C-alpha positions as CSV (number, residue, x, y, z in Angstrom):
1,M,0.1,0.1,-0.2
2,T,2.9,2.4,0.8
3,R,4.5,1.7,-2.4
4,I,1.4,2.6,-4.3
5,L,1.1,5.9,-2.5
6,T,4.9,6.7,-3.0
7,T,4.4,5.8,-6.7
8,A,1.3,8.2,-7.0
9,T,2.9,11.1,-5.3
10,T,5.9,10.9,-7.5
11,L,3.7,10.7,-10.5
12,V,1.8,14.0,-9.3
13,C,5.0,15.8,-8.7
14,F,6.5,14.8,-12.3
15,I,3.1,15.9,-13.7
16,S,3.1,19.3,-12.0
17,A,6.8,20.0,-12.6
18,T,6.0,19.3,-16.5
19,A,3.2,21.5,-16.3
20,L,4.7,24.4,-14.5
21,L,8.0,24.5,-16.8
22,S,6.3,23.9,-20.2
23,P,5.6,27.6,-20.7
24,I,8.8,28.7,-19.9
25,S,10.4,26.4,-22.4
26,V,7.9,27.3,-25.2
27,G,8.4,31.0,-24.3
28,S,12.2,30.7,-25.0
29,A,11.7,28.5,-27.9
30,L,9.3,31.3,-29.3
31,A,12.0,34.0,-28.7
32,Q,14.6,31.9,-30.3
33,S,12.9,31.6,-33.4
34,C,11.6,35.3,-33.6
35,K,15.4,35.8,-33.5
36,N,16.1,33.7,-36.2
37,Q,13.3,34.9,-38.4
38,A,14.6,38.5,-38.2
39,V,16.3,38.0,-41.8
40,S,16.0,40.3,-44.9
41,K,14.8,38.9,-48.3
42,D,18.0,37.7,-49.2
43,G,18.9,35.8,-46.0
44,K,20.9,38.0,-44.3
45,Q,20.3,38.9,-40.6
46,L,18.7,42.3,-39.9
47,A,20.3,44.8,-37.6
48,G,19.1,48.0,-35.7
49,A,15.4,49.1,-36.1
50,A,14.6,46.8,-39.0
51,K,15.6,43.7,-36.5
52,T,13.5,45.1,-33.5
53,S,10.5,45.7,-35.7
54,A,10.7,42.2,-37.0
55,I,11.2,40.7,-33.6
56,K,8.6,42.8,-32.3
57,K,6.2,41.6,-35.0
58,C,7.0,37.8,-34.4
59,C,6.3,38.1,-30.9
60,E,3.0,39.7,-31.2
61,E,1.9,37.0,-33.6
62,G,3.3,34.3,-31.1
63,A,1.3,35.8,-28.2
64,V,-1.1,32.9,-27.7
65,S,-2.6,31.2,-24.7
66,K,-2.5,27.4,-24.1
67,E,-5.9,26.9,-25.7
68,G,-4.2,28.7,-28.9
69,K,-6.3,31.9,-28.5
70,A,-4.7,35.1,-29.2
71,L,-3.7,36.8,-26.0
72,A,-5.0,40.5,-25.2
73,G,-4.5,43.3,-22.9
74,A,-1.8,43.1,-20.1
75,A,-1.3,39.5,-20.8
76,K,-0.2,40.0,-24.3
77,D,1.8,43.1,-23.5
78,S,3.8,40.9,-20.8
79,S,4.2,38.1,-23.3
80,V,5.4,40.3,-26.2
81,K,7.8,42.2,-23.8
82,K,9.3,38.8,-22.2
83,C,9.8,37.3,-25.8
84,I,11.5,40.6,-27.0
85,S,13.7,40.7,-24.2
86,E,14.8,37.2,-24.6
87,S,15.5,37.6,-28.5
88,S,17.7,40.5,-28.2
């Protein structure tokens, strides 16, 4: 009986940790992909205001909830700000 409880407790802890860390890794992946997408038509990396604008646009398009719905208001602003800071 004790072994079943220990296994169940371990499983609950693992699921909880996975659920908490998933948004963090997704946010970092989005920021990295936005940085990689900031390229010109001829494939060269953008610089300066053009790079900032491209990253901001990418981050705004990627600001979605877990359900896939677009974020709005303070949640969107926070998500975009975090994405931009991680991309720079």
